[in-house]
PDB file of the backbone (N, CA, C, O) and the ligand in Angstrom, with CONECT records:
HET     ZN  A 101       1
ATOM      1  N   UNK A   1     112.182 131.779  23.289  1.00  0.00           N
ATOM      2  CA  UNK A   1     111.416 132.699  24.073  1.00  0.00           C
ATOM      3  C   UNK A   1     111.296 132.133  25.508  1.00  0.00           C
ATOM      4  O   UNK A   1     111.149 130.934  25.743  1.00  0.00           O
ATOM      5  N   UNK A   2     111.370 133.102  26.444  1.00  0.00           N
ATOM      6  CA  UNK A   2     111.244 132.696  28.030  1.00  0.00           C
ATOM      7  C   UNK A   2     109.997 132.845  28.303  1.00  0.00           C
ATOM      8  O   UNK A   2     109.316 133.626  27.639  1.00  0.00           O
ATOM      9  N   UNK A   3     109.468 132.113  29.342  1.00  0.00           N
ATOM     10  CA  UNK A   3     108.192 132.145  29.868  1.00  0.00           C
ATOM     11  C   UNK A   3     107.621 133.561  30.119  1.00  0.00           C
ATOM     12  O   UNK A   3     106.435 133.788  29.878  1.00  0.00           O
ATOM     13  N   UNK A   4     108.493 134.571  30.627  1.00  0.00           N
ATOM     14  CA  UNK A   4     107.978 135.902  30.896  1.00  0.00           C
ATOM     15  C   UNK A   4     107.788 136.765  29.653  1.00  0.00           C
ATOM     16  O   UNK A   4     107.001 137.712  29.654  1.00  0.00           O
ATOM     17  N   UNK A   5     108.516 136.427  28.599  1.00  0.00           N
ATOM     18  CA  UNK A   5     108.288 137.044  27.292  1.00  0.00           C
ATOM     19  C   UNK A   5     106.911 136.447  26.772  1.00  0.00           C
ATOM     20  O   UNK A   5     106.134 137.241  26.242  1.00  0.00           O
ATOM     21  N   UNK A   6     106.587 135.268  26.868  1.00  0.00           N
ATOM     22  CA  UNK A   6     105.435 134.573  26.292  1.00  0.00           C
ATOM     23  C   UNK A   6     104.187 135.350  27.290  1.00  0.00           C
ATOM     24  O   UNK A   6     103.157 135.788  26.777  1.00  0.00           O
ATOM     25  N   UNK A   7     104.431 135.424  28.584  1.00  0.00           N
ATOM     26  CA  UNK A   7     103.449 135.930  29.361  1.00  0.00           C
ATOM     27  C   UNK A   7     103.082 137.523  28.885  1.00  0.00           C
ATOM     28  O   UNK A   7     101.939 137.980  28.868  1.00  0.00           O
ATOM     29  N   UNK A   8     104.110 138.140  28.568  1.00  0.00           N
ATOM     30  CA  UNK A   8     103.964 139.579  28.119  1.00  0.00           C
ATOM     31  C   UNK A   8     103.134 139.510  26.749  1.00  0.00           C
ATOM     32  O   UNK A   8     102.303 140.397  26.554  1.00  0.00           O
ATOM     33  N   UNK A   9     103.303 138.552  25.833  1.00  0.00           N
ATOM     34  CA  UNK A   9     102.649 138.592  24.672  1.00  0.00           C
ATOM     35  C   UNK A   9     101.032 138.006  24.671  1.00  0.00           C
ATOM     36  O   UNK A   9     100.163 138.257  23.836  1.00  0.00           O
ATOM     37  N   UNK A  10     100.930 137.167  25.855  1.00  0.00           N
ATOM     38  CA  UNK A  10      99.596 136.561  25.860  1.00  0.00           C
ATOM     39  C   UNK A  10      98.360 137.500  25.712  1.00  0.00           C
ATOM     40  O   UNK A  10      97.444 137.240  24.932  1.00  0.00           O
ATOM     41  N   UNK A  11      98.386 138.517  26.440  1.00  0.00           N
ATOM     42  CA  UNK A  11      97.065 139.329  26.298  1.00  0.00           C
ATOM     43  C   UNK A  11      97.186 140.570  26.995  1.00  0.00           C
ATOM     44  O   UNK A  11      97.580 140.579  28.161  1.00  0.00           O
ATOM     45  N   UNK A  12      96.848 141.735  26.318  1.00  0.00           N
ATOM     46  CA  UNK A  12      96.997 143.009  26.943  1.00  0.00           C
ATOM     47  C   UNK A  12      95.867 143.370  27.838  1.00  0.00           C
ATOM     48  O   UNK A  12      96.012 144.144  28.784  1.00  0.00           O
ATOM     49  N   UNK A  13      94.688 142.777  27.516  1.00  0.00           N
ATOM     50  CA  UNK A  13      93.344 143.044  28.075  1.00  0.00           C
ATOM     51  C   UNK A  13      93.011 142.195  29.379  1.00  0.00           C
ATOM     52  O   UNK A  13      92.150 142.641  30.138  1.00  0.00           O
ATOM     53  N   UNK A  14      93.632 141.023  29.672  1.00  0.00           N
ATOM     54  CA  UNK A  14      93.350 140.257  30.909  1.00  0.00           C
ATOM     55  C   UNK A  14      94.726 139.536  31.086  1.00  0.00           C
ATOM     56  O   UNK A  14      95.587 139.392  30.217  1.00  0.00           O
ATOM     57  N   UNK A  15      94.764 139.095  32.439  1.00  0.00           N
ATOM     58  CA  UNK A  15      95.714 138.424  32.957  1.00  0.00           C
ATOM     59  C   UNK A  15      95.622 136.929  32.329  1.00  0.00           C
ATOM     60  O   UNK A  15      95.303 135.987  33.054  1.00  0.00           O
ATOM     61  N   UNK A  16      95.872 136.776  31.152  1.00  0.00           N
ATOM     62  CA  UNK A  16      95.698 135.397  30.579  1.00  0.00           C
ATOM     63  C   UNK A  16      96.765 134.374  31.144  1.00  0.00           C
ATOM     64  O   UNK A  16      97.873 134.704  31.567  1.00  0.00           O
ATOM     65  N   UNK A  17      96.331 133.247  31.095  1.00  0.00           N
ATOM     66  CA  UNK A  17      97.196 132.096  31.479  1.00  0.00           C
ATOM     67  C   UNK A  17      97.802 131.586  30.277  1.00  0.00           C
ATOM     68  O   UNK A  17      97.076 131.382  29.303  1.00  0.00           O
ATOM     69  N   UNK A  18      99.145 131.334  30.212  1.00  0.00           N
ATOM     70  CA  UNK A  18      99.595 130.710  29.041  1.00  0.00           C
ATOM     71  C   UNK A  18     100.453 129.459  29.325  1.00  0.00           C
ATOM     72  O   UNK A  18     101.231 129.491  30.278  1.00  0.00           O
ATOM     73  N   UNK A  19     100.359 128.408  28.585  1.00  0.00           N
ATOM     74  CA  UNK A  19     100.987 127.232  28.632  1.00  0.00           C
ATOM     75  C   UNK A  19     101.592 126.827  27.429  1.00  0.00           C
ATOM     76  O   UNK A  19     101.016 127.077  26.370  1.00  0.00           O
ATOM     77  N   UNK A  20     102.839 126.146  27.442  1.00  0.00           N
ATOM     78  CA  UNK A  20     103.248 125.705  26.334  1.00  0.00           C
ATOM     79  C   UNK A  20     103.459 124.203  26.476  1.00  0.00           C
ATOM     80  O   UNK A  20     103.847 123.664  27.512  1.00  0.00           O
ATOM     81  N   UNK A  21     103.148 123.538  25.267  1.00  0.00           N
ATOM     82  CA  UNK A  21     103.417 122.044  25.186  1.00  0.00           C
ATOM     83  C   UNK A  21     104.001 121.779  23.882  1.00  0.00           C
ATOM     84  O   UNK A  21     103.999 122.600  22.965  1.00  0.00           O
ATOM     85  N   UNK A  22     104.476 120.672  23.823  1.00  0.00           N
ATOM     86  CA  UNK A  22     105.021 120.093  22.465  1.00  0.00           C
ATOM     87  C   UNK A  22     104.357 118.884  22.033  1.00  0.00           C
ATOM     88  O   UNK A  22     104.538 117.798  22.583  1.00  0.00           O
ATOM     89  N   UNK A  23     103.630 119.062  21.103  1.00  0.00           N
ATOM     90  CA  UNK A  23     102.946 117.646  20.567  1.00  0.00           C
ATOM     91  C   UNK A  23     103.748 117.035  19.393  1.00  0.00           C
ATOM     92  O   UNK A  23     104.512 117.662  18.660  1.00  0.00           O
ATOM     93  N   UNK A  24     103.470 115.775  19.330  1.00  0.00           N
ATOM     94  CA  UNK A  24     104.126 115.223  18.219  1.00  0.00           C
ATOM     95  C   UNK A  24     103.319 115.155  16.992  1.00  0.00           C
ATOM     96  O   UNK A  24     102.257 114.542  16.884  1.00  0.00           O
ATOM     97  N   UNK A  25     103.958 115.889  16.006  1.00  0.00           N
ATOM     98  CA  UNK A  25     103.239 116.054  14.612  1.00  0.00           C
ATOM     99  C   UNK A  25     103.860 115.034  13.727  1.00  0.00           C
ATOM    100  O   UNK A  25     104.882 114.444  14.076  1.00  0.00           O
ATOM    101  N   UNK A  26     103.259 114.807  12.568  1.00  0.00           N
ATOM    102  CA  UNK A  26     103.896 114.020  11.454  1.00  0.00           C
ATOM    103  C   UNK A  26     105.089 114.214  11.033  1.00  0.00           C
ATOM    104  O   UNK A  26     105.761 113.308  10.540  1.00  0.00           O
ATOM    105  N   UNK A  27     105.528 115.506  11.184  1.00  0.00           N
ATOM    106  CA  UNK A  27     106.818 115.825  10.747  1.00  0.00           C
ATOM    107  C   UNK A  27     107.752 116.233  11.655  1.00  0.00           C
ATOM    108  O   UNK A  27     108.733 116.891  11.310  1.00  0.00           O
ATOM    109  N   UNK A  28     107.499 115.839  13.014  1.00  0.00           N
ATOM    110  CA  UNK A  28     108.332 116.205  14.228  1.00  0.00           C
ATOM    111  C   UNK A  28     107.437 117.040  15.021  1.00  0.00           C
ATOM    112  O   UNK A  28     106.352 117.507  14.672  1.00  0.00           O
ATOM    113  N   UNK A  29     108.115 117.176  16.270  1.00  0.00           N
ATOM    114  CA  UNK A  29     107.402 118.015  17.358  1.00  0.00           C
ATOM    115  C   UNK A  29     106.930 119.297  17.023  1.00  0.00           C
ATOM    116  O   UNK A  29     107.691 120.099  16.481  1.00  0.00           O
ATOM    117  N   UNK A  30     105.536 119.639  17.331  1.00  0.00           N
ATOM    118  CA  UNK A  30     105.157 120.793  17.131  1.00  0.00           C
ATOM    119  C   UNK A  30     104.796 121.708  18.317  1.00  0.00           C
ATOM    120  O   UNK A  30     103.905 121.344  19.084  1.00  0.00           O
ATOM    121  N   UNK A  31     105.472 122.933  18.518  1.00  0.00           N
ATOM    122  CA  UNK A  31     105.186 123.703  19.654  1.00  0.00           C
ATOM    123  C   UNK A  31     103.772 124.234  19.680  1.00  0.00           C
ATOM    124  O   UNK A  31     103.321 124.834  18.705  1.00  0.00           O
ATOM    125  N   UNK A  32     103.017 124.012  20.847  1.00  0.00           N
ATOM    126  CA  UNK A  32     101.690 124.456  20.956  1.00  0.00           C
ATOM    127  C   UNK A  32     101.557 125.284  22.145  1.00  0.00           C
ATOM    128  O   UNK A  32     101.870 124.825  23.244  1.00  0.00           O
ATOM    129  N   UNK A  33     101.114 126.479  22.009  1.00  0.00           N
ATOM    130  CA  UNK A  33     100.916 127.581  22.956  1.00  0.00           C
ATOM    131  C   UNK A  33      99.521 127.690  23.223  1.00  0.00           C
ATOM    132  O   UNK A  33      98.834 128.120  22.297  1.00  0.00           O
ATOM    133  N   UNK A  34      98.915 127.370  24.375  1.00  0.00           N
ATOM    134  CA  UNK A  34      97.567 127.613  24.730  1.00  0.00           C
ATOM    135  C   UNK A  34      97.341 129.051  25.689  1.00  0.00           C
ATOM    136  O   UNK A  34      97.802 129.276  26.808  1.00  0.00           O
ATOM    137  N   UNK A  35      96.749 129.642  25.110  1.00  0.00           N
ATOM    138  CA  UNK A  35      96.586 130.961  25.901  1.00  0.00           C
ATOM    139  C   UNK A  35      95.186 131.091  26.411  1.00  0.00           C
ATOM    140  O   UNK A  35      94.288 131.264  25.588  1.00  0.00           O
ATOM    141  N   UNK A  36      94.887 131.019  27.798  1.00  0.00           N
ATOM    142  CA  UNK A  36      93.603 130.816  28.367  1.00  0.00           C
ATOM    143  C   UNK A  36      93.232 132.257  28.881  1.00  0.00           C
ATOM    144  O   UNK A  36      93.859 132.762  29.811  1.00  0.00           O
ATOM    145  N   UNK A  37      92.170 132.921  28.236  1.00  0.00           N
ATOM    146  CA  UNK A  37      91.916 134.179  28.663  1.00  0.00           C
ATOM    147  C   UNK A  37      90.769 134.228  29.789  1.00  0.00           C
ATOM    148  O   UNK A  37      90.134 133.215  30.081  1.00  0.00           O
ATOM    149  N   UNK A  38      90.560 135.405  30.367  1.00  0.00           N
ATOM    150  CA  UNK A  38      89.565 135.356  31.410  1.00  0.00           C
ATOM    151  C   UNK A  38      88.183 135.390  30.653  1.00  0.00           C
ATOM    152  O   UNK A  38      88.184 136.002  29.585  1.00  0.00           O
ATOM    153  N   UNK A  39      87.016 134.816  31.065  1.00  0.00           N
ATOM    154  CA  UNK A  39      85.876 134.913  30.319  1.00  0.00           C
ATOM    155  C   UNK A  39      85.374 136.179  29.946  1.00  0.00           C
ATOM    156  O   UNK A  39      84.612 136.286  28.985  1.00  0.00           O
ATOM    157  N   UNK A  40      85.771 137.247  30.692  1.00  0.00           N
ATOM    158  CA  UNK A  40      85.326 138.560  30.260  1.00  0.00           C
ATOM    159  C   UNK A  40      86.281 139.449  29.488  1.00  0.00           C
ATOM    160  O   UNK A  40      86.128 140.648  29.253  1.00  0.00           O
ATOM    161  N   UNK A  41      87.204 138.737  29.162  1.00  0.00           N
ATOM    162  CA  UNK A  41      88.272 139.478  28.238  1.00  0.00           C
ATOM    163  C   UNK A  41      87.769 140.113  27.172  1.00  0.00           C
ATOM    164  O   UNK A  41      87.233 139.483  26.261  1.00  0.00           O
ATOM    165  N   UNK A  42      87.878 141.378  27.166  1.00  0.00           N
ATOM    166  CA  UNK A  42      87.314 142.176  25.953  1.00  0.00           C
ATOM    167  C   UNK A  42      88.118 141.886  24.580  1.00  0.00           C
ATOM    168  O   UNK A  42      87.494 141.878  23.519  1.00  0.00           O
ATOM    169  N   UNK A  43      89.515 141.646  24.616  1.00  0.00           N
ATOM    170  CA  UNK A  43      90.133 141.206  23.435  1.00  0.00           C
ATOM    171  C   UNK A  43      89.442 140.026  22.894  1.00  0.00           C
ATOM    172  O   UNK A  43      89.036 140.057  21.732  1.00  0.00           O
ATOM    173  N   UNK A  44      89.265 138.940  23.669  1.00  0.00           N
ATOM    174  CA  UNK A  44      88.865 137.758  23.229  1.00  0.00           C
ATOM    175  C   UNK A  44      87.509 138.010  22.561  1.00  0.00           C
ATOM    176  O   UNK A  44      87.375 137.688  21.381  1.00  0.00           O
ATOM    177  N   UNK A  45      86.492 138.565  23.242  1.00  0.00           N
ATOM    178  CA  UNK A  45      85.376 138.864  22.810  1.00  0.00           C
ATOM    179  C   UNK A  45      85.260 139.610  21.455  1.00  0.00           C
ATOM    180  O   UNK A  45      84.344 139.441  20.650  1.00  0.00           O
ATOM    181  N   UNK A  46      86.297 140.449  21.309  1.00  0.00           N
ATOM    182  CA  UNK A  46      86.361 141.282  19.970  1.00  0.00           C
ATOM    183  C   UNK A  46      86.921 140.460  18.851  1.00  0.00           C
ATOM    184  O   UNK A  46      86.464 140.519  17.710  1.00  0.00           O
ATOM    185  N   UNK A  47      87.928 139.688  19.204  1.00  0.00           N
ATOM    186  CA  UNK A  47      88.829 139.141  18.152  1.00  0.00           C
ATOM    187  C   UNK A  47      88.386 137.587  17.778  1.00  0.00           C
ATOM    188  O   UNK A  47      88.391 137.134  16.633  1.00  0.00           O
ATOM    189  N   UNK A  48      88.009 136.876  18.951  1.00  0.00           N
ATOM    190  CA  UNK A  48      87.700 135.416  18.856  1.00  0.00           C
ATOM    191  C   UNK A  48      86.751 134.924  19.792  1.00  0.00           C
ATOM    192  O   UNK A  48      87.144 134.148  20.664  1.00  0.00           O
ATOM    193  N   UNK A  49      85.407 135.307  19.729  1.00  0.00           N
ATOM    194  CA  UNK A  49      84.420 134.959  20.799  1.00  0.00           C
ATOM    195  C   UNK A  49      84.343 133.529  20.843  1.00  0.00           C
ATOM    196  O   UNK A  49      84.088 133.007  21.928  1.00  0.00           O
ATOM    197  N   UNK A  50      84.531 132.794  19.797  1.00  0.00           N
ATOM    198  CA  UNK A  50      84.493 131.344  19.949  1.00  0.00           C
ATOM    199  C   UNK A  50      85.797 130.638  20.250  1.00  0.00           C
ATOM    200  O   UNK A  50      85.863 129.409  20.276  1.00  0.00           O
ATOM    201  N   UNK A  51      86.759 131.372  20.461  1.00  0.00           N
ATOM    202  CA  UNK A  51      88.131 130.940  20.580  1.00  0.00           C
ATOM    203  C   UNK A  51      88.820 130.761  19.295  1.00  0.00           C
ATOM    204  O   UNK A  51      88.062 130.803  18.326  1.00  0.00           O
ATOM    205  N   UNK A  52      90.166 130.557  19.019  1.00  0.00           N
ATOM    206  CA  UNK A  52      90.664 130.503  17.872  1.00  0.00           C
ATOM    207  C   UNK A  52      91.869 129.793  17.796  1.00  0.00           C
ATOM    208  O   UNK A  52      92.669 129.948  18.719  1.00  0.00           O
ATOM    209  N   UNK A  53      92.167 128.999  16.817  1.00  0.00           N
ATOM    210  CA  UNK A  53      93.593 128.425  16.779  1.00  0.00           C
ATOM    211  C   UNK A  53      94.299 128.870  15.568  1.00  0.00           C
ATOM    212  O   UNK A  53      93.765 128.813  14.460  1.00  0.00           O
ATOM    213  N   UNK A  54      95.700 129.390  15.794  1.00  0.00           N
ATOM    214  CA  UNK A  54      96.283 130.038  14.739  1.00  0.00           C
ATOM    215  C   UNK A  54      97.531 129.053  14.560  1.00  0.00           C
ATOM    216  O   UNK A  54      98.310 128.678  15.436  1.00  0.00           O
ATOM    217  N   UNK A  55      97.520 128.740  13.241  1.00  0.00           N
ATOM    218  CA  UNK A  55      98.648 127.675  12.725  1.00  0.00           C
ATOM    219  C   UNK A  55      99.803 128.683  12.332  1.00  0.00           C
ATOM    220  O   UNK A  55      99.639 129.582  11.507  1.00  0.00           O
ATOM    221  N   UNK A  56     100.949 128.451  12.982  1.00  0.00           N
ATOM    222  CA  UNK A  56     102.163 129.293  12.526  1.00  0.00           C
ATOM    223  C   UNK A  56     103.302 128.290  11.913  1.00  0.00           C
ATOM    224  O   UNK A  56     103.304 127.063  12.013  1.00  0.00           O
ATOM    225  N   UNK A  57     104.155 129.015  11.332  1.00  0.00           N
ATOM    226  CA  UNK A  57     105.347 128.196  10.848  1.00  0.00           C
ATOM    227  C   UNK A  57     105.910 127.309  11.991  1.00  0.00           C
ATOM    228  O   UNK A  57     106.141 126.114  11.809  1.00  0.00           O
ATOM    229  N   UNK A  58     106.112 127.899  13.110  1.00  0.00           N
ATOM    230  CA  UNK A  58     106.812 127.093  14.193  1.00  0.00           C
ATOM    231  C   UNK A  58     105.991 126.592  15.156  1.00  0.00           C
ATOM    232  O   UNK A  58     106.453 126.233  16.239  1.00  0.00           O
ATOM    233  N   UNK A  59     104.608 126.506  14.850  1.00  0.00           N
ATOM    234  CA  UNK A  59     103.844 125.847  15.925  1.00  0.00           C
ATOM    235  C   UNK A  59     102.537 126.380  15.984  1.00  0.00           C
ATOM    236  O   UNK A  59     102.247 127.159  15.077  1.00  0.00           O
ATOM    237  N   UNK A  60     101.619 126.123  16.904  1.00  0.00           N
ATOM    238  CA  UNK A  60     100.342 126.359  17.048  1.00  0.00           C
ATOM    239  C   UNK A  60      99.987 127.222  18.298  1.00  0.00           C
ATOM    240  O   UNK A  60     100.385 127.015  19.444  1.00  0.00           O
ATOM    241  N   UNK A  61      99.114 128.289  17.849  1.00  0.00           N
ATOM    242  CA  UNK A  61      98.673 129.106  19.088  1.00  0.00           C
ATOM    243  C   UNK A  61      97.239 128.985  19.185  1.00  0.00           C
ATOM    244  O   UNK A  61      96.507 129.132  18.207  1.00  0.00           O
ATOM    245  N   UNK A  62      96.771 128.688  20.489  1.00  0.00           N
ATOM    246  CA  UNK A  62      95.385 128.346  20.538  1.00  0.00           C
ATOM    247  C   UNK A  62      94.916 129.423  21.745  1.00  0.00           C
ATOM    248  O   UNK A  62      95.383 129.428  22.884  1.00  0.00           O
ATOM    249  N   UNK A  63      93.963 130.261  21.268  1.00  0.00           N
ATOM    250  CA  UNK A  63      93.318 131.153  22.150  1.00  0.00           C
ATOM    251  C   UNK A  63      92.136 130.712  22.669  1.00  0.00           C
ATOM    252  O   UNK A  63      91.301 130.437  21.807  1.00  0.00           O
ATOM    253  N   UNK A  64      91.736 130.528  24.005  1.00  0.00           N
ATOM    254  CA  UNK A  64      90.478 129.982  24.434  1.00  0.00           C
ATOM    255  C   UNK A  64      90.031 130.948  25.785  1.00  0.00           C
ATOM    256  O   UNK A  64      90.783 131.744  26.348  1.00  0.00           O
ATOM    257  N   UNK A  65      88.762 130.695  26.110  1.00  0.00           N
ATOM    258  CA  UNK A  65      88.388 131.472  27.409  1.00  0.00           C
ATOM    259  C   UNK A  65      88.408 130.363  28.343  1.00  0.00           C
ATOM    260  O   UNK A  65      88.211 129.173  28.096  1.00  0.00           O
ATOM    261  N   UNK A  66      88.764 131.111  29.829  1.00  0.00           N
ATOM    262  CA  UNK A  66      88.674 130.173  30.844  1.00  0.00           C
ATOM    263  C   UNK A  66      87.029 129.792  31.098  1.00  0.00           C
ATOM    264  O   UNK A  66      86.126 130.628  31.064  1.00  0.00           O
ATOM    265  N   UNK A  67      86.875 128.523  31.327  1.00  0.00           N
ATOM    266  CA  UNK A  67      85.560 128.100  31.734  1.00  0.00           C
ATOM    267  C   UNK A  67      85.419 128.016  33.247  1.00  0.00           C
ATOM    268  O   UNK A  67      86.299 127.667  34.034  1.00  0.00           O
ATOM    269  N   UNK A  68      84.184 128.387  33.529  1.00  0.00           N
ATOM    270  CA  UNK A  68      83.841 128.479  35.128  1.00  0.00           C
ATOM    271  C   UNK A  68      83.140 127.201  35.388  1.00  0.00           C
ATOM    272  O   UNK A  68      81.944 127.231  35.681  1.00  0.00           O
ATOM    273  N   UNK A  69      83.750 126.139  35.311  1.00  0.00           N
ATOM    274  CA  UNK A  69      83.207 124.839  35.834  1.00  0.00           C
ATOM    275  C   UNK A  69      83.020 124.464  37.039  1.00  0.00           C
ATOM    276  O   UNK A  69      82.559 123.346  37.273  1.00  0.00           O
TER     277      UNK A  69
HETATM  278 ZN    ZN A 101      92.538 138.252  27.050  1.00  0.00          ZN2+
END
């Protein structure tokens, strides 16, 4: 998947930031996609107010909210 395709998948409700990294797992590299939503994102508030980590066959998808530190 290309970065622009990933960006399109990130979120329909906010201009989410998306990052891909590869972590070393016990069975080899694991693709990890971190999607950082705006704190006001209605999708995140509805679906995963505490954030969520989804484990998929080919990697991990983590949804989180941008913190205003
Ligand atoms: Zn969002």
